[in-house]
C-alpha positions in Angstrom: 22.7 -32.5 -10.2 22.2 -29.2 -8.4 21.8 -29.0 -4.6 21.9 -26.2 -2.1 23.3 -26.0 1.5 23.3 -23.4 4.2 26.7 -22.3 5.6 26.1 -20.8 9.1 28.1 -17.6 9.8 28.3 -15.0 12.6 25.4 -15.6 15.1 22.5 -16.0 12.7 23.6 -15.5 9.1 23.1 -18.1 6.4 25.5 -18.0 3.4 24.0 -20.1 0.6 26.1 -22.5 -1.5 24.5 -23.8 -4.7 26.6 -26.5 -6.3 26.7 -29.2 -9.0 27.6 -32.6 -7.7 28.7 -33.7 -11.2 31.4 -31.1 -11.9 31.7 -29.8 -8.3 31.3 -26.1 -9.3 29.9 -23.9 -6.6 28.0 -20.6 -6.4 28.0 -18.7 -3.1 25.4 -16.1 -2.0 26.2 -13.2 0.3 29.5 -14.4 2.0 29.8 -12.2 5.0 32.7 -14.4 6.2 35.2 -16.3 4.2 36.5 -18.9 6.6 33.2 -21.0 7.0 32.8 -20.9 3.2 36.4 -22.0 2.6 35.9 -24.9 5.1 32.7 -26.0 3.4 34.2 -25.9 -0.1 37.2 -27.9 1.0 35.2 -30.4 3.0 32.9 -31.1 0.0 35.6 -30.9 -2.7 33.9 -27.9 -4.4 35.4 -25.3 -6.7 34.0 -21.8 -6.3 33.4 -19.9 -9.6 30.6 -17.4 -8.8 29.5 -15.1 -5.9 26.1 -13.4 -5.8 25.7 -10.3 -3.7 22.3 -8.9 -2.8 23.3 -5.7 -1.0 26.3 -3.8 0.4 26.1 -4.6 4.2 29.3 -6.1 5.5 27.7 -9.2 6.9 26.9 -10.0 3.3 30.1 -8.9 1.6 32.9 -9.1 4.2 34.3 -12.4 2.9 34.3 -11.5 -0.8 37.8 -10.4 -1.1 39.3 -13.4 0.7 37.2 -15.8 -1.3 37.9 -14.2 -4.7 41.6 -14.2 -3.9 41.5 -18.0 -3.7 40.0 -18.4 -7.2 41.4 -17.1 -10.4 38.7 -15.4 -12.5 36.0 -15.7 -9.9 32.8 -13.9 -11.1 31.4 -11.6 -8.5 27.9 -10.4 -9.3 26.5 -7.5 -7.4 24.2 -4.5 -7.8 25.3 -1.6 -9.9 25.4 1.9 -8.2 26.1 0.2 -4.9 28.4 1.2 -2.0 29.9 -2.3 -2.5 32.6 -1.9 -5.1 33.9 -5.4 -5.2 31.7 -6.7 -8.0 33.4 -7.5 -11.4 30.0 -8.2 -13.0 27.5 -5.4 -12.0 23.9 -6.0 -12.7 20.7 -3.9 -12.9 17.1 -4.9 -12.3 15.8 -6.8 -15.3 19.2 -8.3 -16.1 19.8 -12.0 -16.1 22.6 -14.0 -14.5 23.3 -17.5 -16.0 25.0 -20.2 -13.9 25.1 -23.8 -15.0 21.7 -24.5 -16.4 20.0 -21.8 -14.3 19.0 -18.4 -15.4 18.4 -15.9 -12.5 16.3 -12.8 -13.0 17.6 -9.7 -11.1 14.8 -8.1 -9.2 14.9 -4.6 -7.6 13.9 -4.8 -3.9 14.9 -1.5 -2.2 13.9 -0.8 1.3 16.4 -2.5 3.6 19.0 -0.7 1.5 18.6 1.3 -1.7 20.9 -1.0 -3.7 19.2 -4.2 -2.6 18.4 -6.8 -5.4 17.2 -10.4 -5.3 17.8 -13.3 -7.6 15.0 -15.5 -8.8 14.9 -18.5 -11.1 11.9 -20.6 -12.2 14.3 -23.4 -13.0 13.7 -25.9 -10.3 16.3 -26.8 -7.6 15.1 -29.4 -5.2 11.9 -29.4 -7.2 11.1 -25.7 -6.6 11.7 -22.3 -8.1 14.4 -20.5 -6.1 14.6 -17.0 -4.6 17.7 -15.5 -3.0 16.3 -12.4 -1.3 19.0 -11.3 1.2 17.4 -9.2 3.9 14.2 -8.2 2.1 11.9 -11.0 3.0 12.4 -13.2 6.1 10.4 -16.1 7.4 7.4 -14.3 8.8 9.2 -11.0 8.7 10.9 -8.4 6.5 14.1 -6.4 6.6 14.5 -3.3 8.8 14.4 -0.1 6.8 17.9 1.3 7.1 17.8 3.3 3.9 14.4 3.0 2.1 10.9 4.0 3.0 7.9 1.8 4.0 6.4 2.5 0.6 9.5 1.2 -1.2 9.7 -1.9 1.0 6.0 -2.6 0.4 6.5 -2.3 -3.3 9.5 -4.6 -3.2 7.5 -7.2 -1.2 4.6 -6.8 -3.6 6.9 -7.8 -6.5 8.1 -10.8 -4.5 4.5 -11.7 -3.7 3.8 -12.1 -7.4 6.3 -15.0 -7.7 4.9 -18.5 -7.8 3.6 -19.9 -4.5 5.9 -22.9 -4.7 9.0 -20.8 -4.7 11.6 -21.7 -2.0 12.6 -18.5 -0.2 16.3 -18.4 0.8 16.8 -15.4 3.1 20.0 -14.6 4.9 19.2 -14.8 8.6 17.7 -17.1 11.1 15.3 -14.5 12.5 12.3 -16.8 12.4 11.4 -17.2 16.1 11.8 -13.5 16.9 9.7 -12.7 13.9 7.0 -15.1 15.0 7.0 -13.7 18.5 6.0 -10.3 17.0 3.6 -11.9 14.5 1.8 -13.7 17.3 1.7 -10.5 19.3 0.3 -8.6 16.3 -2.2 -11.4 15.4 -2.8 -13.3 18.7 -5.9 -15.1 17.4 -4.3 -16.5 14.2 -4.3 -20.2 14.6 -2.1 -21.1 11.6 0.5 -18.7 13.0 0.4 -20.5 16.3 0.9 -23.8 14.6 3.7 -22.6 12.5 5.5 -21.1 15.5 5.4 -24.5 17.2 6.7 -26.2 14.0 9.6 -23.7 13.8 10.4 -24.0 17.5 10.6 -27.8 17.1 13.1 -27.3 14.1 15.3 -25.0 16.2 15.1 -27.3 19.2 16.3 -30.1 16.9 19.2 -27.9 15.6 17.7 -27.5 12.2 17.2 -24.2 10.2 13.8 -22.8 9.5 15.0 -21.5 6.1 14.1 -21.9 3.3 10.4 -21.1 3.7 7.8 -21.5 0.9 6.4 -18.3 -0.6 2.8 -19.6 -0.5 3.2 -20.0 3.3 4.7 -16.5 3.6 1.7 -15.1 1.7 -0.6 -16.9 4.1 1.2 -16.3 7.4 3.7 -13.3 7.2 2.0 -10.1 8.4 4.4 -8.1 6.2 2.8 -9.7 3.1 -0.7 -9.3 4.4 -1.3 -5.5 4.2 -4.6 -6.3 2.5 -5.8 -8.8 5.2 -8.5 -7.2 7.4 -7.0 -8.8 10.5 -3.6 -7.1 9.8 -5.3 -3.8 9.0 -7.2 -4.0 12.3 -4.0 -4.6 14.2 -2.4 -1.7 12.4 -5.3 0.6 13.3 -5.0 -0.4 17.0 -1.3 0.3 16.9 -1.9 3.7 15.2 -4.3 4.8 18.0 -1.4 4.6 20.4 1.3 6.1 18.2 -0.5 9.0 16.4 -0.1 7.2 13.0 -3.0 7.3 10.5 -4.3 4.4 8.6 -5.8 5.5 5.3 -4.2 3.0 2.8 -2.5 -0.3 2.5 0.8 1.6 2.6 -0.2 2.9 6.0 -1.0 -0.6 7.2 2.4 -1.8 6.1 4.1 1.2 7.7 2.3 0.6 11.0 3.2 -3.0 11.0 6.9 -2.2 10.4 6.8 0.4 13.1 5.2 -2.1 15.4 8.0 -4.6 14.8 10.7 -1.9 15.2 9.3 -1.0 18.7 8.3 -4.5 19.8 
């Protein structure tokens, strides 16, 4: 039986551990730190055999060498043509990664970084398809554009928006409440956003993560997936009037929304 757990790291990172309770094999996603992963594996009697990397940033790769050093033959899967050179199994968009009974499709999602990839499987874990999206899509947010353009990020999010609504979205940070503060500022009259913010605040007050989210909810609530929503377009136009930006396309709506968040 496959299950998945969040391993907290740094101040707000989530390192994901997918494991089989029958053979105790474990897959780790984006281990920025080794020590919390090692503790989790030891506490649960798990044996690491695969690491998935979504992009090169140190808070996603910093623990790889230490973890791989504890396991003979550990498979380290990461994007080809990446500044991260620690992968022994480089993948390109369109490739597949097989682990246990799961087959992950490798998706190209540049924007946050140019090498960023995501891993999607329509094989159900906890009764849902599964997406490991790193820092591309967050709960009611998206990644900051360190290397890519707004157009690239919108295209990446468009590809994720095409995945099934029931997909569980496992992002790598607990940024939800900050993202919701901006979303509520951008769309102050959005009742479902207000209700979702209260729900997420309750989870955090109870010491629970807000991740994973459900992709159908992201499509409905996340302003960064709603560039074709008239309410988001109107908010972008209002922002553009104060910044000198122009809104002539859905790309412009997304760019203005990202600019708004960056300067919020």
